[in-house]
N, C-alpha and C positions, 0 to 999 in steps of 0.2 A: 687420692682419687679425684678426678675432675668431674663437675656437673655441667660443663660448658659444651654446647653442640658445635659442630663444625660449621663454618660460614657456608651459606648456600650460594649457588650460581645465579646471578641476577639476569634472568631472561624475561622477555615480555610476559610470558605465562606466569612467572613467579611474581613479578612486580605488580601486574594487573589482576592478580587472582582475587576471587571473591565475587559477590553478587553485584548486580547493577548493569545498566545498559552501557555506561561509559567504560567500565572495566572490561565488559565483553568485547567492545569495539577496540579497546586498547590492546587486547590480546591478539587480535587479528590484523591490526593496522601494520603496514610495512613502514616501521619507523626508520629503517635505513634510507628510505626515500625522502625523509624529512631532514631539515637542517640539523636536527638533534642526533641523527645517526642511530645505529643499533643500540638497543637497551643495554647490552653487555658493556658498551663503552661509556655509559653515562657515569658521571661522577657520583661520589657518595652523597654529596650535598643535594644534587638533583634528585636522586632516588629517594632520599629521606623526605624531601619536600613533597614529592609526588605521593609517597605513601601517606603522609599526613593529610594531604589534600583529598585523596580518594576516600579516606576513612571518615572525613568530616561530613556531618549532616547539614552544614551551613554552606551556601553557595560560595565556591572558591574557584579562582582561575589563576594559573601560573603562566607567565611568558618567560621564555629563555632564549638568550642569544640575540644577536643583532637583527635577525629576521623576525623577532617577536613571535616565535613559535609558541602556540598556546596548548596547555593541557588543563582540563577542568573536570569537575565531578558531576554526579547526576543532578544534584540540586541546581547547579549553575546551568546545566543543559536546558532546564525548563524555562529559565529566564530568557534565553536567546531564541526560543521557539524553533522555527523552521531553519535556522542557521546551523542547527545540529542535525546530523553528525559531521557535516562537511567541515565544520570549524575545528574539530579535534585534530591536532597536529598541524594546523594551518596558521596563517598569519592573522593575528587578532586585528590588525589594521584593515584587513579585508572583511572579516566577519562583522566588525563594528564600524564599517566605513562611514555610515551616516552620523555616528556619534564621535568619530575620532577627533574632530576639531575641538571637542570639549575634553575628551579623555586623553588624547595624545600629549598635550603639554603637561598635564598632571603626572602621567606615568613617566615621561622623560625627565621631569624635575626630580621625581623620587629616585630614579636611577642615577641622575647626575649628582645629587646631594647626599643620597643615602638616608634622607629624612622621610619617615612615613607620613602619610596624611590621612584625614578622615573627613568625609562630607556626609552629613546626616540625610540630606534630601537633594540629591543631584539630579536635575532635569536632563533627560536624554531623549533624543529622537530615535525611535525603534521601528524597524521594518520587519517584524517577526510574524505579523498576522495578515499580510497582504495590503496594508495601508500604513501611512505615516502615523505612528502612534505616540501620543504624549505619555511618557513614563517617568517615574522617579525612583531613585535607588539610594540606599544607604551604602556607601562605598568606603573602604579603607585600602590604600595602596601601601605596600611595604617593600623595601629592596630585597632581592634574592641574591645570595652570594654562592660562588663555587667553593671548592675545597681550599683554594688559596686565599679566600676572603675577598675576592674581587666581585663587584656588583655586576652581574651578567643578566639579570632578569628582574621581574616584579611579581609579587604575590598579592592578589586582591581578594579580599573577603567582602561580600556584598549581599544585600537582600533588597527585594523590591518593596517599596513603600508607596506605590502609586495609589492604591485604594485609600490609604490613610491620608495622604496629602490632598487628593481630590475630594475625599469625604469631608475633611476639615474645611476645605474651601467652600464646599456647598453648604455645610452647616453654618458657616459664618454668614453666607448670603441669607439663609432661612432665618437666622437670628435677627439680621438687619431688617428683613421684611416684617418679622413679628414685632420688632420695636416700633416700626412705622405704622403698624396696623391701627393704633389708637390715636393718631395725631390729626389726620386730615378731617376737615369739616364738610367737604364736598366730594361727591363721587368722582367727578372728573379730576379734581386736584389730587385725590388719593391715587387714582390710576397713574397720573403723571409722576407722582412721587415714587410709586412702586417701580415703574419702568425705569426711572432714574437710578433706583437702587440696583435693578437688574443689570444696568450698563456697567456696574462695577465688577461684574464677573462675566466678561465676554468669552472667557475660555470655556465655560459651561453653557452659557446662553448667548450665542453670537448675535442674535437679534430677538426682539420681543415686541409684540403689538397687542394692545388691549382694545377690544371693540365692545361697546356697551349697548344694551338693548333699549330701543325706543319704540314701543309698540311691537310691530312685526319686523321692524328693520333694525339693523346693527350699524352703529357708526364708530369710526376710528376716533379714539380720544387720546391715545398716547402710544408712542412707538420709539424704539431706539435701534439703530443699526440698519434701518430701512427708510427710504423716502415714503411720502404718503402714497404716491403712485405705486411703488413697489409693494407697499403694505396692502393696498387694494387688490393688486394682482395676486399676491400670495393668498389672500382670503378667498378669492374666487377659485384659485387653483386647488385649495385644500378642501373646498366644500362642494365642488361640482357646479352644475348649471343653476341650482337653486341658491347658491351663495350661502351666506351665513344664516339665512332663514331656515336652512335645513337643520340647524341646531335647535331642536324644540325641547320642551320640558320633559317629554316622555323618553327621548333618546339622547339627551345632551349630557348624560352623566358619565359617558365613557370617553377616554382619550382616543384620538385618531392620529396615526402616523402616516405620512405621505412622503414618498421619495421622488426625485427628479426635480427638485426646486431650482437647480441650476439651469433648467430649460426655460424658466419663467423670469427669474431675476438673477442678478449677479451680486453676490454678497460673500465676503470672506469671513473666516472665523477660526476658532481653535487656537492652539499654541503656535501654529506655523502659518496662519493666514491662508489656508486652503479653501477652495470654494465649498460653501455649505450646500449640500445636496438634499438634506432631509429636514423636515420640520414636524412639530407635533402640535396638534390642536387640542386644547384643554378647555372644558366648559367652566365658567365662573358661576358657581351655584349661589342663588339667593335664598331667601327664606322659603320654607315649605316646599323645597325641591324645585323651585322655578329657576330657569336659566337667566342670570343677571347679565351675562356677557360671555365673551370668548377671549381666551389668551392663546395666541399663536407664537411659538418660540422655536428658534432655530436649534438644531442638534449639532454639536461639535463634530467636525469631520475627523478629528483626531482621537475620539473616544467612542468605543462601541456602545450602542444603546442597550446595555444589559439591564438586569432587574434593578440594580442599584440606581442607574441613571434614570430609568423610567419612574422609579419610586420618588426620586428627587423631583422630577417634573410634577408628579401628582401632589407632593407636599407643597411645591411652589404654587400650584393652582389653588390649593387649600388656603395658603396664607393670603394670596391675592383675594380670594373669595371672602375671607374673614374681614380683611381691611375694607373692601368695597361695601360689604354689608354694614359694617360699623358706620362708614361715611354716609351711606344711604339712610340709615336710622337717624343720624344726626340731622340730615337735611329734613327728614320728615318731622322730627321734633321741632326744629326751628320754624318750619312752615306752620305747624299747628300752633306754636306759641304766637306767631305773628297774627294768625287768624283769630286766636282768642283775645289778643290785645286789641285788635280792630273791633271785635264784637263788644269788648268792654268800653271802648271809647264811644261806640255808637249807642250803647245802653245809657251811658252817662249823659250824652247829648239829648237822648230821648227824654230821660227824666227831667232834665232842665227845661226843655221846650214845653213838655206837657204840664209841668208845674206852673210855668208862667201862664199858659193858656187857661188853666183851671181857676186862677185867682180872679179874673174878671167876672165870670158868671157867679162865682161864690160871693163876690162883693154885692152883685145885684140881687142875690138871694137874701143875704144877711140884712141888708138895709131895710127892705120892706118888712121882713119878719120882725125886726126889732121895733119898727114903728107900730106894727099891728099889736104886738104884745103890750106896749106901754099905753096904747089907746084903749082905756078901760070903758069908754062909752061907745066905742065903734061897733060896727055890725058883726065883727069877728070875736067879740068879747066872750061869747059862749064857747068858743073853740080855743081858748087860751092854752089849754093843756096840749092839744095837738100842735099849736104853733110853737110852744116851748120845746116839744120834742124835735120839731123841724129845725128850730134855731140852734138847739144844743148839738144836733148831729151835723148841721152845716158848719158850726164852729169847729167840731172835731175834724171834719173833712178839710177845713182850712188849715188846721194844725198839721194834719198829715201832709198836705201839699207843701206847707212851709218846711217841714222836715225833709221832704224829698228834694226841695230846691236847695236847702242848706247842704244836704249831702252831695248833691250833684256839683255844687260850687266847690266844695272841698275836694271832691274826687278830681275835678278838672283843674285844681290848683288856682282857682279864681276867687277864693274867699278873701274878703277885706275886713279887717278888724279895726274898730274905733277904741283905742286903749285910753284909759284914764286911771288915775290913782284913786282908789276908794278904800273905805274901811270894810274889809272883807268879813270881819266878824258880824257887823250889823247886817250886811247884805245876806250872809248865810242864814242868820237867825230869822230874818224876815221871810226869806224864801221857804225855809223849813216849816215855819209856823202856819203857812197856808194849808199844810197837810194835816194839821193837828185835829181838826173836827172830823175829817174822813177817817183818821186812824182811831179816834175814840169811838166813832160809830161802828168800826170794824172790831172793836175790842182789843186794839193794840195800844202799846205804850210808846210814845214818841219822846226820846231824850235828846235835847239839843245842848251841846257843850261847845260854845263858841266864844271863848274869852278874848278880850282885846289883844290885838297884836302890837308889837312895838313899832311897826312901820306900816304905812299904806302899801297896798299891793296893786300893781299895774295890770289890769285885766280889761277885756271887753265885757261890759256888763251884760249885754244880751247873750253872748256866748256862755258866760259863767252861769246865767240863769238856766240856759238849756242843759248845762252839765248837771247842776244841782237837781233840777226838776226831773230829768230823765232818770237819775240814780234813785231819787226818792220814789218816783212812780214805779220803777222796777222793783224796789224793795217791798213796796206795798202790794204789788201784784203777786209776789211769790211768798209772802209771809201771812200765815193764817192765824197765828197766835204768838204772843210773846212781845218782844221789844224791837224797835228800830232806833239805833243810836246814830246821831249826827255829831261829829267832832271836828273841831278846827284847832290846829296846833302848829307850832314851828317845826320845820324839818331841817335842822342845821341852822347856819347863820344866813343863808341866802335863799331859803325857800320856805313855803308853807304847805302843810298837808291837810287836805279835806277828806274825811273818812266817813263812809256810810256802812254801818254794820246792821245785820238783821238776824233773827232767829228762825228764818224761813226754811224752805225745802232744801237748800244747799245745792251743790254742784258736784257731780262725779269727777274724780281726779282726771280721767281721760278726756273730759270735756273742757277742762280749764283752759287749755291752749286755744280753744276755738270760740271762747265767749265773745270776743270782740270782732269775730268775722261777720261781715254783712250777710243778712238773710239767713243766718244759721239759727236754728231752733234746737234746743236740747230736748231729745225725745223723752216722753214719760214724765215731764215735769207737771206737778199739780199746781196750776195757777188759778187766780180768780177769774181770768178770762183768757181765751185763746186768741183774742184780737191783737193786732200789732203788725207793724211793717217788717220787723226783723232788722232794722237799721239803727235803732235808738242807741245801743251801746257802741256800735261802730262809729256813729256820729260823735258820741262823747269822746272816744279815743282821738278822733281827728281834731276836735275842738281843743282838747288838752294839748295835742301836739302843736297847734297853732300858737299856744301860749308858751311854747318851749318847755312844757312839762311832761309828766309821765303818769300813767295809770296802771294799777295792778289789781288783780283779783285773787282772793284766797278763800278756800273752803275746805273744811275737814271731811266733806263727803255729804251724801244725801241725808237730809234731816238735821244737819249740823250748822245751818246758817251760812251766810256769805258776807265777805267784807271787801268793799271797793275802796282803794286808796288813791287819791289824786294829789300829786305833788306839783306845785306851781312855783316858779321863781318870783322873787320880789320885783325883779327888773323887767325889761321889755321883752317882747316876744321875738321869735327867731325867723319865722317864715312869712307871716302876713305883712302886708304893707301897713306901716304904723301911721295912723291918722289920729293926732291928738285933738279930738273933737268930742263934744258931748253927744250922747246917743240921741237918735231921732225921737223927739217927744211924741210923735204920732204913732210910735210902735204900740201895738195892743199888748197889754199885760199878758204874759204867757201862763202865769201860775194858775189863774182861774180855769183855763182850758184843761190843764193837767188834772186839777183837783176835781173838776166837774166829771171828767171821764172816769177818774178813780171811783167816784161815788156811784157811778152807774154799774160798777162791778159788784156792788153790795146787793144782797137780797132786798127787794122792795116789799110793798104791801100786797102784791098780787098773790094769787093762790099758788105758792111755791112748795108747800109741804105736801108731798104726795101721800105720805103715810096716813093722813086723816081721811082720805077718800076711800070708801069701801063700796063694793058693788051694791047697787040698789035699783029698784024698778025705775025705768026712765023711758020717756017718750022721745027724747032727742038723742042723736048720736053723740058719743063721748070721744073727745080728741085730747091726746097728750101732746102738749107743745113744749119742745126743749130748745132753748137758745141761751147762750151766756150773756147776751146783750139785753139789759133790762128794758131799754126803750123798744127794742124789737119785740120782746115778749109782750109788753103792754099794748103795742100797736096791733099785733096779730090777734091777741086775746080780745081786744075791743072790736076788731074787724069781724071775728067769727062768733062773738058772744050772742048775737041775736038768733043764730040758727043752731048752735052747737053748745054742749057743755065742754068748756075748755079748762084743762088743768095745766098750768104753766110751771115749768121747772127750769133750773139754771144750768143743768149739765146732763150728760148721758147716764151717770150713775143714778141720779134722782129719777130720770125718765124710766130706767129699767125697773126700779122699785115701784113706780106708779103703774106701769103696765102689769106687773105681777099682781097688784092689789085691786086695781079698778077695772080690769078687763075692757080696755077702750075699743072703739070701732076703728080708730085710725091714730097713727103717730106721725106728727109733723116735727121734723128735727133739723137743726143746723148740723153741718158736717164738722166744722172746726170748732171744737169745744174743749175745755180743760178736762183732764182726767179721761173719762170714757168718751171718745169722740163719736160722731155719727156712724161711721162704718163699724166700729167696735160694738155699738148699741145694736145695729142691724144684725151683726153676726151672732150676738148673744140671743137675740130674739129668734132668729131662724134656726138656732141650734136647740131651742127648747120647743118640743111639740105643742106645749100649751100656748105658746105665743107665735108659732111659726106662721100662722095664717093671717095675723094682724097686718094690714097694709101699712106701708111706710112711705111718706113723701119727704124728700130732702129739700131743705132750703139752703142755697149755697151762693156765695159770691163768685164761685168758679164757673165761668161761662164757657161756651164752646161745646162742640159735638163730643170731644174726647171726655170732658167731665161728665156729660150726660150718659155716655155709654158706660163709663166706669161705675156710675151709681146704679144703673139698671143691671149691669153685670154682677154687681154685689148683691142684688136681690131687692133693690128698692122698686116701688111701684111707679114713682114719678120723680122728676128732678126739676125744681122750680128755681130759676136764676134770679138773684137779687140784682137790681131792684125789680119788684114785680108790682102789678096793679091789683087793686082789691078784687075787681071782677074776675081777673085771671086766676087769683088764688082760690076764690070761691068755686069757680068752674072746675079747676083741677081737683079740688077736694070732693065736690059733688060727683065728678066722673069716677074717681077712684072708689068712693063709697058705693056707687051703683055697681061698678064692676065687681067689687067685693061681695055685694049682695047676690049678684048673678052667679058668682063663683060658688057661693054657699049653696044656692039652690041647685046648681049643677052638681055639686058634690053630693047633695042628698040624693038626687036622682041617680047619680053614678053608683052610690052604695046600693040602691035598690036593684039596679040592673046587674051589678056584680053578684048580688045574692042569688038572683034568678038564673044567671047564665054562667055560674062558676065553672061547671064542667065543660061547657062549650068554650069558654075563654081559655081554659087550660089547654084544650086541643089546639085552638087558634094560636095560643102563645107558643106551643111546642112547634107548630109548623112555621110560625114566624121566626122562632129562634133558629130552626134549621136553615131557613132562608137567609137569615142574617149570617149564620155560620158560613154558608157558601159564598155570600157576598164578601165576608171578611177574608176568606181563603183566596178569592180572586184579587183582593187588594194586596195580599202579602207577596213579597219578592221571592218567596220560597216555592220550589216545585212540589205541589201537593197532589197525591193521587190516591184513589181507592181501588184496590185490586182484589178480585174474588179468588176462590180456591182453584178455579180453572185458569188462573193467571190471566184473566181478561180485565180490562179497565172498566170500572163502573163510574168513575168520576176523575176528572183532572181540572185543576184551576187554570186561570188565564196565563200565569207565568209558565206552566208546563206546556201549554199550546205554543206560546211564543218561542220558548227555548228550542222546541223541535220543529218550529215553522209548520205546524199542522192545525187544522180546525178541530173544534171539539168533537164533531161527528166523525172525523177521521181517526180519532183515538179511542173513544168509548166503544167497547165491544171488541177491540183488537187485543191480541195477546201481547205480553210484554216483549217477547222476542221480535214481533213484527214492528214495534214502535222504536225500541232502543237499539235494535240490531243484534245479530247473533253473538258478536264478540262481547259486547257489554252484558248481554243476557248471561252468557257462560260465566262471566266474572262475578256476577251477583247471585247466580242461581243458588249456591249454598246458603247465602244469607236469606234468600226468599224462603227456602225450605225451613230454615230455623224460625222465621217469623210465623209461617203457617203451622208450626208445631207449638206455638204459643209463647215464643221468646220475644222480648222487647230488645231490639238491637240498636246500638249507636256505634257508628264506625265512620272512618275516613278512608277513601280509596281513590286511586287514579284509574279512570275508566275511559275507554275509547268509544265514542258515540258516532253514528253516521251523520255526516254533514256538519258535525260540531267539532269532531276531533278529540284529542286527548285532553280531558279535564280532570281536575282534582275536586272531589265532592265530599261534603260532610252529610251523612244521611242518618235518618231514624226510621226503622220499620216497626210499626206498632200493631199488634194483632187486633182484629175486630171480632168481637164475641157476641153471641146471642145472649138474651137474659139467662139462658141455661148454662152459659159458659162455653158453648161450642165455638171454635174458631172458624169463621166463614170467610176470612180474607185478612187483608191488612191494609193499613194506611202507610203511605210512603212520603216522607218529608225529606227533600233533597235540596241542598244549598251548594251553589257553585262557589268554591273558595280558591279557585285557581289564582286569581289576581292577588289575593291576600297572601297566599303561600309564596308566589313569586316575589312579592314585595319583601316578605320576611327573609327569603333566601338572599335577595339582593342586599338587604341591610346586613345580614350575617356575613356575606362575602365582603362588603365594604369594611366591616369591622375586622374581619380576618386579614384583609390586605393591610389595613393600618397596623395591626399587631405584627404582621410579617415584616413590614417596613421598619418598625421600631425595634423588633427583635433581631433584624438583620444587621443593624448598625452595631459597631463595636462599642460606641459610647453608651453609657447608662443614662436613662431618663427617668426622673421621678417628679411628680407634681402633687401639690397639696392645695386644698382650697383655703379660704380665709379662716376656717376653723381647724386647720392643720389636718384635715382628713385626706388620706392618700387617694388620689384619683387616677394616677398613672404610675406604672411600675413595669418596665420592660425586662427582657430576659437578661440583658447585661447587668441590670440592677440586681436581679436575683443572684447572679454570680458574685457581684461585688459585695453584697450585704448578707449573703447566705440565707436568704428568706425566699419562700415561694410566693409568687404573685397572688395566688388565691387566698393566702393566709394574711395578707396585709392590706389589700384593697378595701377601702371603706373605713379602715381603722384610723384613729388619730396617730400621727407620727410618733408621739411620745409614748403611746401605749404599745405600738408595734416595735419600737426601738427605744426602750427606756434607758439603755446604756448610752444613748447619744446625747441626752439632755445636758449633762454636766461637762461634756467634752468641748474642746475648742471648736470642733466641727458643729456641735449644736449651737454654740454662741454665734458662729457665723450665720447659721440659718435664722436665728432670732433677729440678728442685726439687719439682715436684708429684708425680712418680713416687716420690721418696724420702719426702716428708712426708705424702703423701695429703691435702694441703690444697688445696681448690679455689682458682683464681686467674683473674682477668680482667685483661687488659692490652691496650693498643694498641701496635703495633709494625710497622715496615716488614717486608714479606714477606722471609723469609730466602732465597727462591729468585728472586723477581722484584723487583728493586730499585725499580721504579716503582710498586709496589702497596703499599697499607697495609691491615692486617688488625686487626680487633678480635677477640681470641681469648679463649675461655673454656675452662679446663682443669679436669678433675676425675678422681680415681681411680675405677676400676671395682672391682666386688666380686671379680673374679678376679685382682686384683693388677695389672691393666693400667692404661691411661690413655685417656680419651676427650677429644677436642678438638672444639669447634664454633667457627666463626669467621665473621665477616661482612666482606666486602670493603668498606672505607670509603674506597677511593681517591677516588671521586667526591666524597665529602663533604670529604675533605682538600683536594682540588684546588679545590673550590668555596670552602672557607674561605680558601685562599690567594688565589684570584681575588678574593673579596670584600674581603680585606684590601688587595690591590693597588688594587682599584677605589675603596675608601674613601680610601686614601692619595692616589690620583690625583684623586678628586673634591674632597678637602679642598684639594689644591694648586691645582686650577683655580678652585675657589670663592674661595679667598683672592686669587688673581691677579685674578679678575673683579671681586671687591668692591673691590680696590685701584683698578682702572681706573674703576669706577663712582663711587667716592668722589672720585677726582681729577676726573672729568668734572663731577660735581655741584658741587664746590667752584669749579672754574674757570668753569663756565657761569654760576653765580649771582654770581660775582665780576666777570666781565667785562661782563655784560649789565645795563644800568641799568634797563631796563623789565622788570617781573616777567613779563609775558606773553611777551616776547621770550626771556627767560631760560628760561621753561618750554619754549618751542618748540625752543630750541637744545638744551636737555637731552634732550627727547624725541627729537629727531633723532639725537643722538649715541647714545642708548640703542638706537634702532632699528638703527642701523648696527652697533653691538656685537652686537645680537640676530641680525642677518643673518649676521654672521661666525660666530657660534656655530652657527646652523642649518646653514650650509655645512659646518662642521667635523663636526657631528653626522652629516650625510649621508656624510661621508668617514671616519667612525669615529674622528675625532680623531687621525688619523694625519698626512697631508699633503693639501693641496688644490691644484687647478690655479690658477696665478696669474691666468689669464684669468677664472675664475669669481670669484675674490676681487675683481678690478677691476670686473667686470660687476655683482656684488652691491652694491658701493659706489655705482656710477653709477645703478642702477635707479631710485631715487626722483627722479632729475633728468633722466631721458631724455624729451625731447620733440622729436620730429623727429630728423633725422640730423645731430646736432651733435657727436657724439663719434666719434673715429677711434681704435680700439684695435687694436694690432698687436704681435706679438712671438712668439718660439718657445715651445714647451711647456716650462713650468717649474713644479715643484711646490714649495710653500712650507709650512713647519711651522705649528702652531697659533699660536705666539707671533707669528710674522711676519704670519700672516693677520689677526689682530686688530689689530695695529699698522698695517698697510697699509690695512685697511678704514677705521679711524678717520682716518688721514691723508688718504685720498682723499675721505672724507666732508667733512673740513674744507676741502679744496681746492675741492670742488664747491660747498659752501655759500658760500665766499668768492667763487667765480666767479659764482654766481647773484646775490649782493648787489652786488658791485663790479666783477666782471671780465667775461670774454667772454660768459658765459651771461646777463648782464643786458641784452645787446643782441640784436636779432633775428638779426643776421648773425654772431654770435659762434660760435667753434668751438674745440674742445679736442682735442688729440692726445696720447694716452698710448702710449708705445712703450718696449719693453725689449729688452735683448740680453744675451748671456753672452760674456765675453771672458777671455782669459788662460789659461795652463796652466803648471804642473799645479794651481795654485790659482785656479780661475775666479772671476770677479767678475760679479755681477748689477748691471746699470745700468738705471735706470728714469727716463724723462724725461716730465714734464708740461709741455705748451706750450699757452698760450692765444693766440688771435688773433681779430681782428674785433670786439673789444670797445672800450670807452672807454679813453682814455689812462690808463696806470697810473703811480702815483707810490709811492715807498716809504712805508710807514706811519710815523707819528710815533713810535708805540711798539708793540712787538709784542704782539698779543693771544694768547689761549689757543690758537687754531687754529694760528697761525704757530709758537708755541713747541712745540705738539704735533708739528708736522711737522718743524721744524728740529732740535729738541733731543731730544724723546722718541723719535722714530722712529730717529734716529741711535744713541741709546743702546740701543734694543731690538734693532736689527739688527747692532750692532757695526760700523757703517760711517760714511759721511759723507752729510749732506743739505745741499743749498745752495738757498736761495730767492732768486730774482732778479726784479727788477721793471723790465724794459725797458718803454718806453712802449707797445709793441705788445701786451703782456700778460704775466701772471705765468709764470715758468718755474721748475719745481722739478726738480732733478737728485738722484737717489738712487743711491748706490753702496755695495754691501755684499758681503762674501764669500758665495759661493753656498752653501758648507757651513753657515754660520750661518743663512742664510735657510731652508734645507731642514731644519734641526734640529727634532726633535720635542719 
């Protein structure tokens, strides 16, 4: 029994049956009017190809015949746009006329050679949307053959890749702009560089002009594709009568598109050089939302300005904005640096000039003072103490002037050194010994360890003295107990080390790098004195450098002491001009000045211990004097001693203790003191009610109105600038004491009045407080109102009047509806009712006000209650937040658009900062890595994707982060093993990393499939060719007559073709045995002469071909000599499956009713093909029997072999 259906009649309805527009039009098209003729006459090859084409979801087109008649499917019809449906059944050369110059030679070459081609990105000009469109297609052309194997057409498989090609091109331009964003140092140069980069993509940006803002005007700084005149015309055309000045900070954030450019200027662009008719104006945004400039760019005439194109222009403007902002920032930094350098040079010159000018008057002061001091019989002998103070401080001033002059010379690189070889051990010991008496007096231990050195050291003696004395003075200043060590030793074979160590206050670790900075003071250091210029250690470092040496400082922290180490070479200096001359014998010894100043830091014999002063009856005012300079304390104490009881202390801490114990009438204090300074002392006193009323006068070297205002603002009663006169100081003190006395009397009277008028003052205070409240309300930018239960206004503040453009009297007494309008009143009426019921409401709402319009407000309605709790109205506080809300919405929209742009592109984008935290993760990245954006943003990359770290992918990321070198590679996804990614990595300007990647999984799979298909095709072609070669050889060998040989060969090839057609329909997997048999019998069926029966069995491709050829040979033999040669002849083909677990397929061919059969004298090709070839192919046994009743063929083979693919 057969399971094979009868062949259907191939009409257009049958061939084009099924869903889809092309099938529907194919069923109604008059094919007879086309070169192909009626469908019923089409060859089997044409029908098979058309069926395959129509069922494909991939765009396919078939051309057939010399007129290139085309048939295509639904997917292809979308590619040709408005050329469908007229193109169906028409000449493809007409449909694609504009692209035929490109396609024609390719198609003709395929049809001539029979060799297929493939172009991954073929550019084609398309006229499918009303304009010349730039388009790209992935196209493969293959030859199409008729039933005779002749090439009569072409089958094309294609897909449009325009968005991919154009998108990659634009992405390359954006990457190039991003790479250039950090290079330019000037804004104009950056603009020119960016425009030059834009010129590399004239297909998307036919021309570009950058105009930068200068005040209210915009100037052209760079352009490409346009002349300067054309650029100016384009700018005027795009911005109207106001020109580029219409691009303001408030409205410059949006892009503007204008058509009709070709009426103003002539410029061509795009892929085909067509006139550019449209341009887009994009603002270049600077910092804080200001418009930095304008970018005008041409729009390609060969691409529609769709969402992707517009987003590209917006990203373009963003890249340009970033680059120009960076360049502007560098310009600002460079200008500030130049200004600071100029100020530094001016300062250095000023120090030098002033120091020179100071030395002459100081010389004229010191000379007479020294003469007066040594003149014991002179008229000033009784004032020798005062003269010694003056002389001592004049010497200190001279030392300070010399230090400033030395420092300014070193800063200006004009220092000259007189080097000589000297015994540095002796010199160091002599200099250090000058401090021994001062240190013993301070209770310190000085240890000098300066053994003889094997060589003399080349130094400038004067400079080395300054180095040693400054370091020892600094150690003495900050060491209150313990030891100061001075050591000299060799440092290797070429240098000597001079070390000063102390057990003083130490230095915090974060301050160590700044120790040698000029004018830098370490805050909170407990020193013997706060005096000093702040340049001593900076000068030491410069002097050491002039010797070619180095200086270092070490400290384990506060209270752990400090060590300074100076390393000097034995040889000559490096920078200073070397003058081998002895030092000037007239130079005044420096050590005495340093030691004398250090001695003045120690407590003297004046009354400095505040603890022994206790309150006692006194007739004179008592003054606490605080100053860390002993001479100043002695001078002021002597100046005031005739009129006041003066207690002198050395710092703020002692002064505070003296104030607590002695209850003074006045405190006179220096501002700059070690430990507790003047401001800290004042704050402590004003914070203590017991001392808050004690007047304070500041003595300070800080002159100027600013210093005086600072002192008075801190709470001081007066500010006296040093130097001051004796009469001025006495007058200031007398004035402050009188004012303090008056304040005391006034305070006493005030207390009496307060006691008498307490109740009255409470009422006045209440009224005053209410007045102040209304005044405060008028000053607030919030709309404040008081509304009673009758909904009438009792009060509104000035902001309320201004907002509604009404006077106070035009509002108070009116109802709410009369003021805010009926519409707004109805909107807020429920909330007013709730407030009058006692609810405190806070809400936001959009309200329509008369003369104001729609505004978004934030409001509070607060019930007003009587002391008994009754609600008698409410207070309304209303704030207009319309602008803030609009700004929030604009920001949200900008962020949304950026996310849309990034989410719209097919490439994935991921960015991390310098700490590997994920800052960007678009939708394509979600798909590629299988993570949702909200779950990874802000996380460290290695936390979000721990599986990436140890993969090659992670190694690439780390390499680019370390080397800052861009990289592109193809690698399997580290997260999804079945995905492949093409990844591009580059470092970002903030030290992070940016990655963009394309999912190439489909391409990889397609490449693998193509490889498998090619291998399979190669295998099948080789097998088929082997069969054809064997058939040809045997056909022409066995047949003696050429015509018979040709017919035999043709019949065998048709049988082979039928087997291949059947396998093609079955996807070259397996085919039903019934269809294999019926296919082989079809050419020989006439009447009911075959009986085919058997169970359902599927056979593989190899068995299908072998059985088809075998049955063809049996049929041919039966027609010539066997059962089918007689009218009553009959053939039975039956098969069965037996055996388990290894079943066997058995097939029997039995002829009957024909002429008597005799065995052949010699076996021919057919019998050999059946008996030997079939057995070998199936791996079984075949037996041909020749009983007189007819030929019998028995075939037995393992079912597994027969089913094998």
